[in-house]
N, C-alpha and C positions, 0 to 999 in steps of 0.2 A: 504494500500500500504506500503510495506517495503521500507526503504530508500536504502537498499543494499541487493542484493540476488545473489548468485552464481547460474546461470542457468545450466551450463554444463561445464565439462572439458573432452574433447575428442580429442585424436590423435593430440596433439600439439595446440589445440585451447582452450582458456579460455573465457567463455561467462558469463557476469553478467548483472544485472540491477542496475542502479543507479536511484532511484526513478522510473520513468516510461520509462527511456531511456535504450535501449539495447546496450551494449558495447561488442565487440568481439576482442580478441587479439590472435595473432599467435606467436609461439616461433621460427619461421623460421630463425631469425637472432640471436637467443640466448638471447634476452632481456626478463627478467622475470617480466612482468607487475604485476602479483599478489603480488610478493614480494615487488616491488617498490611502489605499492599502500599502502601496510601496512607501509613501511618505511616512506612514505610521510605523512601518517596520524599521525604516531607517532611524527614526527617533528612538525607538526602543533599543536598537543596536548601539546607538550613541549614548545610552545611559538613562533615558526617560523610563520611569517605572511602568507606566501604562498609557496606552493610546486607544482611542475609540474611533471606529470608522462606521459611517452609515451604510446600510444596504437598503437602498431605495428601490421599491418595487411598485407595481401598479395594482392596487393602491397601497398595499401594506408596506411595512418597513421593519428593519431589524438593525442590529448593531453587532459589529465584530469588536471584541476586546483583545488587544495584544498586551500581555503582561509579562514583564521580565521576572524570571524565576531562576536565579543563579545563572548557569550556563545555558539555560533553556528559555523558551518563550511559550507561555500558555495562550493558545488561541481559543477563544470562546465565542459562540454565536448565540445571540439573544433575539427573541421575538419582541415586538413592541406592541403596545395597546393603542396605537394611533396610526393613521395613514401617513404616507410620505408627504403629501401636500400640506399637512399641518405641522410638520417638524420645524423647529427653530433652527436658524443658521448656527446658533451656538450649541454644539453637540452636548456640552456639559449640562445644559438645561434639560436635555432629553433622557439622560441616564436613568432618572427616576421613573421613566415610562417603560422601562424594560419589563417584559412579562415573565418569561422564564428562559433559563439557559437551555437551548436546544441541543448543544453539542460543545464539547471541550476536548482539546488534545494538547499535550505538552510535548514539545519537540526541541531538540538541541538547536541552539541558535545557528550553528554552522549548517546543519541539515536543512532547516527551514529556508535559510538564505540561499543555499545551493538549489533547492527545489524551485523557489520563486524565480531566481535568475534564469534557471534552465527553461522554465515555462515561458517567461516573457521573451527569452532569446528567440523563440520561434516566430516572434512578430516584430523583431528589430529591423529586419531588412527585407527587400524584395517583395515577393508575393504575400508573405506573412504580414509585412508592414502595410501593404496596400489593402489587404483584407481588414486588418485592425482599424485603419483609418476610415474605410468605407462603411464599416458596420458599427463602429463605436465613436471614434473621434481621434484626436491627435494622440500619437503614441507618447507615453511618459518618458521620453528619452533622458531628460536630466535626472529624474529619480532612478531610472534603471541604471544609468552609468554610475551614480553614486552607490547604489546597492551592490553593483558588481565589485566595488572596492572592498566590500566586506566578505565576499565569497572566496 
């Protein structure tokens, strides 16, 4: 089992697996979950204790929590009790609206970083890049390049 796998990027939907849990995000409100995930992971690798990332769907929403646990990162996926279009731009205000933890996995920082870099590398150049940008938006090159430095 891979700790992170991009399943598909199609028509404004980004689907991935975190461990055994399927996560699907929509870009209908302009929130770039794949870019936010990379940014959150980078902050945790740099020493921030916890980062939260929205998973905006149509209409539901969830949160991914990245928490530093020694040499590992615990990745938890939470459902929320309000729709995406009602979420505050300040994610910290929404943490109280989490419903339940749907899934959690603890992975070594090096393993998670290598998995994420490996999956995003499929979309860095050529046809992969064209597909990513046609079906989601601009590729998070700056964040990807920074994350590669940790791999």
